[in-house]
C-alpha positions in Angstrom: 15.8 -8.8 -17.5 14.4 -6.2 -15.0 14.7 -3.6 -17.7 12.9 -5.8 -20.2 10.1 -6.4 -17.6 9.8 -2.6 -17.2 9.6 -2.1 -21.0 6.8 -4.6 -21.2 4.9 -3.1 -18.3 5.1 0.3 -20.0 2.9 -1.0 -22.9 0.0 -1.4 -20.4 0.2 2.2 -19.3 -1.8 4.9 -21.1 -2.0 8.7 -20.6 -4.5 9.7 -17.9 -4.2 6.4 -15.9 -3.8 6.2 -12.1 -0.9 3.7 -11.8 0.1 1.8 -8.6 3.9 1.4 -8.2 5.5 -0.8 -5.6 9.1 -0.7 -4.5 12.4 -2.1 -5.7 14.8 -1.8 -8.6 12.4 -3.1 -11.3 9.9 -0.5 -10.4 12.7 2.1 -10.6 13.3 1.0 -14.2 9.6 1.3 -14.9 9.6 4.9 -13.6 12.5 5.6 -15.9 10.5 4.2 -18.9 7.4 6.2 -18.0 9.5 9.4 -17.9 11.3 8.7 -21.1 8.1 7.9 -22.9 6.5 11.1 -21.7 3.5 9.3 -20.2 1.1 11.6 -18.4 0.0 9.5 -15.4 -0.8 9.8 -11.7 1.1 7.4 -9.5 0.1 5.8 -6.2 2.7 4.1 -4.1 3.2 2.5 -0.7 7.0 3.1 -0.9 8.7 6.4 0.1 11.6 5.6 -2.1 9.3 5.1 -5.1 7.5 8.3 -4.3 10.8 10.2 -4.3 11.8 8.7 -7.7 8.4 9.6 -9.2 8.7 13.2 -8.0 12.2 13.5 -9.4 10.9 12.1 -12.7 8.1 14.7 -12.9 5.4 12.1 -12.2 2.4 13.3 -10.1 2.0 11.2 -6.9 -1.3 10.9 -5.1 -1.6 10.1 -1.4 -2.7 6.5 -1.0 -5.3 7.6 1.6 -7.1 9.7 -1.0 -7.4 7.2 -3.8 -10.3 4.8 -4.1 -9.4 2.9 -7.3 -6.3 2.3 -9.4 -6.3 1.4 -13.1 -3.2 -0.9 -13.1 -0.5 -1.6 -10.6 3.0 -3.2 -10.8 5.3 -4.6 -8.2 8.3 -6.9 -7.8 8.5 -10.2 -5.8 11.0 -12.8 -4.6 9.0 -15.8 -5.7 5.8 -16.3 -7.8 4.0 -19.4 -8.8 1.8 -20.5 -11.7 -1.3 -19.4 -9.8 0.2 -15.9 -9.4 0.7 -16.3 -5.6 3.9 -14.6 -4.5 6.3 -14.2 -1.7 7.7 -10.7 -1.0 10.3 -10.8 1.8 12.9 -8.0 1.4 10.7 -5.0 2.2 8.5 -4.1 5.0 5.5 -2.3 3.4 3.4 -5.4 2.6 0.2 -4.2 4.2 0.2 -1.1 2.1 1.2 -3.0 -1.0 -1.7 -5.3 -0.5 -4.0 -2.3 -0.2 -2.7 -1.1 -3.6 -3.3 -4.6 -5.0 -6.9 -4.7 -3.8 -7.6 -1.1 -5.1 -6.3 -2.0 -8.6 -8.3 -3.3 -11.5 -5.2 -5.1 -12.6 -2.2 -6.0 -10.5 0.9 -7.4 -12.2 4.0 -8.9 -10.6 7.3 -8.4 -12.4 9.8 -11.2 -12.2 12.7 -12.9 -13.9 12.4 -16.5 -14.9 14.4 -17.8 -11.9 11.7 -16.5 -9.6 8.8 -18.2 -11.4 7.9 -21.7 -10.1 5.0 -24.2 -10.4 4.6 -23.8 -6.6 6.1 -21.4 -4.1 9.3 -22.9 -2.7 9.5 -20.7 0.4 13.2 -20.3 -0.1 12.7 -16.8 1.4 11.3 -16.1 4.9 7.7 -14.7 5.2 8.0 -11.2 6.5 5.3 -10.5 9.1 4.2 -7.0 10.3 3.3 -7.3 14.0 1.4 -5.0 16.5 4.0 -4.1 19.1 1.9 -5.3 22.0 1.6 -8.7 20.3 5.4 -9.1 19.8 6.0 -12.0 22.2 2.7 -13.8 21.4 3.1 -13.7 17.7 6.8 -14.8 17.9 5.7 -17.9 19.9 2.8 -18.7 17.6 5.0 -18.6 14.5 7.5 -20.8 16.3 4.8 -23.3 17.0 4.0 -23.4 13.3 7.5 -24.6 12.7 9.1 -21.3 11.6 12.5 -20.0 12.6 11.6 -16.5 13.7 14.0 -13.5 13.6 13.0 -10.0 14.6 14.2 -7.4 12.1 16.7 -5.0 13.6 17.7 -1.5 12.4 21.0 -1.3 10.6 21.8 2.3 11.6 20.6 2.3 15.3 20.0 0.0 18.2 16.5 -1.5 18.3 13.8 -3.1 16.2 12.8 -1.9 12.8 9.6 0.1 12.9 7.3 0.3 9.9 5.8 3.5 8.6 2.6 2.5 10.5 4.5 2.0 13.8 4.6 -1.8 13.8 7.4 -4.4 14.2 8.7 -6.7 11.5 9.6 -10.4 11.9 11.1 -12.9 9.5 9.5 -16.3 9.7 11.6 -18.9 7.8 10.0 -22.2 7.1 12.3 -25.2 6.6 9.6 -27.2 4.9 7.6 -26.0 1.9 4.2 -24.7 2.9 0.8 -24.8 1.5 0.2 -21.2 0.4 -3.6 -21.2 1.0 -3.4 -22.8 4.4 -0.5 -20.6 5.6 -2.2 -17.5 4.3 -5.4 -18.3 6.3 -3.4 -19.1 9.4 -1.5 -15.8 9.3 -4.6 -13.7 8.5 -6.4 -15.2 11.5 -3.6 -14.7 14.0 -4.3 -11.9 16.4 -1.5 -9.3 16.4 -0.5 -9.8 12.8 -1.2 -6.7 10.8 0.1 -8.0 7.4 2.6 -10.3 5.9 4.6 -10.9 2.7 2.6 -13.9 1.4 0.5 -12.5 -1.5 -2.2 -15.2 -1.9 -4.6 -14.6 -4.8 -3.7 -10.9 -5.0 -2.2 -10.7 -8.5 -4.1 -10.8 -11.7 -1.0 -11.3 -13.9 2.7 -11.9 -14.0 5.3 -10.5 -16.5 8.2 -13.0 -16.6 11.5 -12.0 -18.3 13.8 -14.7 -19.6 17.2 -14.3 -21.2 15.6 -14.3 -24.7 11.9 -13.9 -24.2 9.1 -12.1 -22.3 6.0 -14.0 -21.2 2.8 -12.4 -19.9 0.4 -14.5 -17.9 -2.9 -13.1 -16.8 -6.3 -14.0 -15.6 
């Protein structure tokens, strides 16, 4: 289904476009489709892994800091609702991903049908990028909101995971389903939070792959 999503996304890409590419396996399939189709594009990505895949596939990569506007962008997600709000939990580049979303004329999320719900279920934690000096404060504030908070640790060394921008990552798991609008406002207003994995009103469309069909929903 991820490959089918990638094939559908390819139809929206034309030669000469500046294309935003997020991270994850579905985007990897899209890069492969772009390469096989011989599309001449420029890519912009918040992901170092995606950047490396692009370069290996002969796709020109522009530095995010030097781009003002993107024609169309694609990214994966863990959950997405009928209003195109999404939860992205597994990575840690959400702040840069949202920058790509805001820079894009069109921003599509790619998902299989199991991730597409009427409302976000919050079955995944909300990943939060935190200013190091606000570590204790933010952890307490998230706990007061009812979240179970876990600091993300490095797998290959002792210590906290550090983002590309030098910040910490926390996983805020909510037992009860949240109101996406309210939680988004609360997290955005909390001092010390740099970014988070709740993508509220960022996407302009969703490509949903089922076992025997592809649906495209867009504003």
